[in-house]
matplotlib code that plots the C-alpha trace (Angstrom):
import matplotlib.pyplot as plt

x = [9.5, 10.1, 8.6, 5.7, 4.7, 5.0, 2.7, 0.1, 0.5, 0.0, -2.8, -4.7, -4.1, -5.6, -8.6, -8.4, -8.5, -5.7, -7.9, -8.4, -4.7, -3.7, -6.1, -4.8, -1.2, -1.8, -0.6, -2.5, -4.3, -2.6, 0.9, 0.1, -1.2, 2.0, 4.0, 2.1, 2.5, 6.2, 6.3, 7.4, 9.7, 8.6, 10.9, 11.7, 9.3, 6.5, 7.1, 6.9, 3.6, 2.2, 3.4, 1.8, -1.5, -1.3, -0.5, 2.8, 6.4, 8.9, 10.8, 7.8, 7.2, 10.6, 10.6, 9.9, 8.9, 5.9, 4.7, 5.2, 3.2, 0.4, 0.3, 0.5, -1.7, -5.4, -5.5, -2.6, -4.4, -7.6, -5.6, -3.7, -7.0, -8.1, -7.9, -5.4, -8.3, -9.7, -6.2, -6.0, -9.4, -8.3, -5.1, -7.1, -9.5, -6.6, -4.9, -8.2, -8.2]
y = [-8.8, -9.8, -8.1, -10.5, -9.9, -6.2, -6.1, -8.2, -6.0, -2.7, -4.1, -5.4, -2.1, -0.3, -2.7, -3.8, -7.2, -8.8, -8.3, -4.6, -4.0, -6.0, -3.9, -0.6, -1.7, -2.9, -6.5, -9.8, -11.0, -14.4, -12.8, -10.7, -13.7, -15.6, -12.7, -12.5, -16.3, -15.9, -18.1, -15.2, -12.3, -8.9, -6.7, -3.2, -1.9, -4.1, -3.0, 0.6, -0.1, -1.7, 1.2, 3.7, 1.7, 1.8, 5.5, 5.0, 5.7, 2.9, 4.4, 4.1, 0.6, -0.5, 1.7, -0.4, 2.7, 3.2, -0.3, 0.1, 3.4, 1.6, -1.2, 1.0, 4.0, 3.8, 7.4, 6.7, 3.5, 5.5, 8.2, 5.6, 4.2, 7.5, 8.2, 10.9, 13.3, 12.6, 13.1, 16.5, 17.5, 16.4, 18.5, 21.5, 21.0, 20.8, 23.9, 25.8, 25.0]
z = [6.5, 2.9, -0.2, -0.5, 3.1, 2.8, -0.3, 1.6, 4.7, 2.8, 0.7, 3.8, 5.6, 2.6, 2.7, -0.9, -2.5, -4.6, -7.7, -7.0, -6.3, -9.4, -11.5, -10.0, -10.6, -14.1, -13.4, -13.5, -10.4, -10.7, -10.8, -7.8, -5.9, -6.8, -5.5, -2.2, -1.8, -2.2, -5.4, -7.7, -7.1, -8.4, -10.3, -9.1, -11.7, -10.4, -6.9, -8.1, -9.9, -6.7, -4.6, -6.9, -6.7, -2.9, -2.9, -1.1, -2.0, -2.6, 0.3, 2.6, 1.4, 2.7, 5.8, 8.9, 10.7, 8.4, 9.1, 12.9, 12.8, 10.9, 13.4, 16.5, 15.7, 14.8, 13.5, 11.1, 9.9, 9.2, 7.3, 5.3, 4.0, 2.6, -1.1, -2.2, -2.7, 0.8, 2.3, 0.5, 1.9, 5.3, 5.0, 4.0, 6.9, 9.4, 8.0, 8.5, 12.2]

ax = plt.figure().add_subplot(projection="3d")
ax.plot(x, y, z, "-o")
ax.set_aspect("equal")
plt.show()
């Protein structure tokens, strides 16, 4: 899977629009759309901004295992969609069990 497909995959898994991701990443909506369409190639810095906006590491972005887990496990999909604050609360809840 190429970078543009990965961006689209993670954005869709997160359940956010191109406009929302572009705003969160601090890049233009049209530039992000061109990246997702494969018409433009993002720099490493842009990929990093997009990963930050998606709350994933650059390592996880390129890790095929992360994508497979998201495709194969409904619970992991639900956790992935949580905000960082919600993940933290979930972690605290699980530690309390």
